[in-house]
Every structure is written in structure tokens, then in C-alpha cells.
N, C-alpha and C positions, 0 to 999 in steps of 0.2 A: 407326287412320291419323291422320296428321297434319293438322292444319288450316292448316297453312302452306302457299302456294303451290309447287310444285316450285322455280321459280327463286329464292325466298327460302328455302327449306332450309338448316339449318344444314349447315355444309360446303361448299355450292355458292359457287363463288368469280367474282364478276363482274368481276374484275380482278386484273392480276398473275400470271397463268398464262401457259405456254408459249404458248397460242392467241392471248393478247392481246398478245405480242409479235409475233407472226407477223400479226397483223392491223394494229400498228403500222407494221410493214416493206410490207405490201401498201399501206396508205395512202400511205407515202412513196414507194412506185413509181407510184402515179397509179391503181391498180386502183379502178374502179368496179361490177363484176360478179363475182361467183363461182357459177360451174355446178356446183349440187351438190344433194343429197337430204338434207339437215339432218345429214349427218354429215360430220367429226367435230362433234357438236353445241356443244361450247362454242367450236370457231371459227367457226361460223357464226352464233350469238348475240353474239359479240364482233364479227363483222364489222357484223351488222346494226345495233348499237348505234354503230359508227363511221361508219356510211352508206355501207357497203358492201351492194350489193343482191343477193341470191340470186336465183339462176335455177333453179326444179328441171327435173329430167329423169325420165323414166319410168326408164331404167336408165343405168349409167355409160357405156356406149359412146356413146350419144346425148348425154352431156355433153361429152366428148371431142370428139365433132365440132362441139358449138356452141361451145366454147372456140377451137376451132380456126378456124370462120367468123368469130368474135369478132375474132381476131387478124388473118387475112386483111384485114378491113374497115377494122381500125383502125390495123393496123401495129404495135400494142401485144401483149404477150403475153396468151393467154386463161389463166384460171385456173380449174381444174376440181379438185373433191375428189372422193374414193371412200372407201368403208369399206374394211376389209381382207378378204382373201381373195379369194372367187369374183368379188366385187363389182370389186375392184382390178384382177383380171384382165381383166375387159370393156372396161377403158382400151387395153389393148394395141394393138388393131386403130387406133384413132384416133390413138395416140402414133405407130405405125408410119408411118402416112399422114404427119403431121405430119414426121417424120423424113425421108421419102423427099422430101416438098413444101419442106422448110427453113421450115416454119412455128413461130413461138415460143409453146411451151404449156408452163404449168407444173402438173403435177400434184400435188397434197398429199394424200396417202394415209395415212388411218388405221391403225394398227398396234395389236396386241394389248398389255397391258400388260408392262412390261420383267419384272416377275416372273414372267411368264407365257411368254415366250419359250422356243421349244424343248421346250414342254411340250406340244405338240399341241392348243393352245387352240383357242378358238372361232375357226374360218376361218382359222387361221394358214396363211400361206404364206412363202416366200422371196421376199419383194418386191423385193429387191435383185437376186436373179438372175432374176425375172420381168422385171424393167424394163430390165436391162443390153442388151439387144438393141434397144430401140425408143425409146431415151432417149439424148440425150448426154451427161447428168449423172444420176446415181442416187447419194443419200446420204439416212442416217438421222439424225435429231435424237437425239443420246445424250446430249447437255448441256446442260441447260435455259438456262444462259447465253449460249449459241452460236446460239439458234433464229433469230435474226434473222442473223448472220453467214452461217447456211445458206441462207435466204431469199435473200439479197444473192446468194451464189453460184450459187442457183439461177436469176436474172434473169440474172446476167452469162453465165450457160452458155446461155441458150434464145437469148440476144440478140445473142452475139460471134461474130464468125466466119461461118462457116455457120448461120444460124439452127437452131432444133430444138428438141424436148421436153426438159425436165427434170423430175425427179422427187424430192419431198422426202417421205420417209416420218416420219410425226409419231407416234413412239414417247411424247410426253408430252402430247398435248392433252386428254386426259380429265382432268376436273376432280378427281377420286377418285383418279388413279394415282399421283402424287407430290405432297409439299407444295407451296402455291403459292409461287411465284418472284417477287418485287417489282420488276420490269425498269423499271417506267413507272406512273403514275397516271394517269387520264383527265383531269386537270386540265394534265396537262403538253401 
């Protein structure tokens, strides 16, 4: 067993990942709170380091309704995160409510690693199909360099025209799934 703390273990990246790029975008959009259960882990850790507060929930449908409430109270999009599979499926009811009530919520959903796609990996579901009926906009981050672009598109979709939910599926947020990319450094 290693004597190094988990967050300082070799291979764990505390900057320059897709998660960090998404957090930079969240900060640029003025996000102060994320509703989540510490998954995707690297995203939550990067958000905390950037000053975005994580608000925990017991299960994903509660987190979706919490993001809905924040959006209704502040007039700004609520952000909710979810693990892949059945956990993500629990976001369908609150996102459907947001769709019908015209409330801007952005769901950031973890996905299985790209090399495990379509191999019946741990709790793998077709998230694009799952959310297509309860979100105005659903996309999967497939190119690391486009992470912030996709996040910006999620905000535009959620807030423009008739407001409603958008879903961004984060394939590349786990620290060990892909080589780190240097999009920015914390000093910027």
C-alpha cells in the first residue's frame, strides 16, 4: 500500500484535465454551487478548488429538484451532476419537470470511459437517448479540446428561447481515462 495520500498519488492530475476546463467554464458563467454526490470525482475536486461549493444530495432525483429550485430562485441555471447508468436515469423526472416548467438546469453526467463504450461496461446506458425527451439539448464531450465549447453550448441551450434543461455527458472527466490536456493553468 502506498504511503502517499490519494490526491497526491502518481498519475492523479490536479490541473489541465477536461474536468478542469469544465470548471473554468462554470466559473466564467458565474456558477457558485453544484449539486452532486462527489461524482464525477475529478470535476467535484476541481470545482471545490475553484471555489464552487458542492451541495450533496441523497439521490440524483433530489439533486435535480435542488438545481431546479436554485434556478427558480436566482434566475440562473442550476447545475447537477450524476454518475452514469441508473443514477443518471434518476435525473429524468426533475429534468422533465424543468422542461415543462421552462427552468434552466444543466446536468453534467458521467459516462463510461471511451474504450469501454458499447461493451456493457459498469452501468452503461445510452444517455443520449435517455435524456433526448426531457432536455432541450444533449451532447457528449468526445474531443477534449471542445469541452468548454460544449459547456458554453449547454448554457446557451438552457437559457435561450424557451428556457429548459440541457445535458452534457462527460466521457473524459475521469483522471485516468485519457492523457491530461493542458487547457489552462491555475495561475491564469
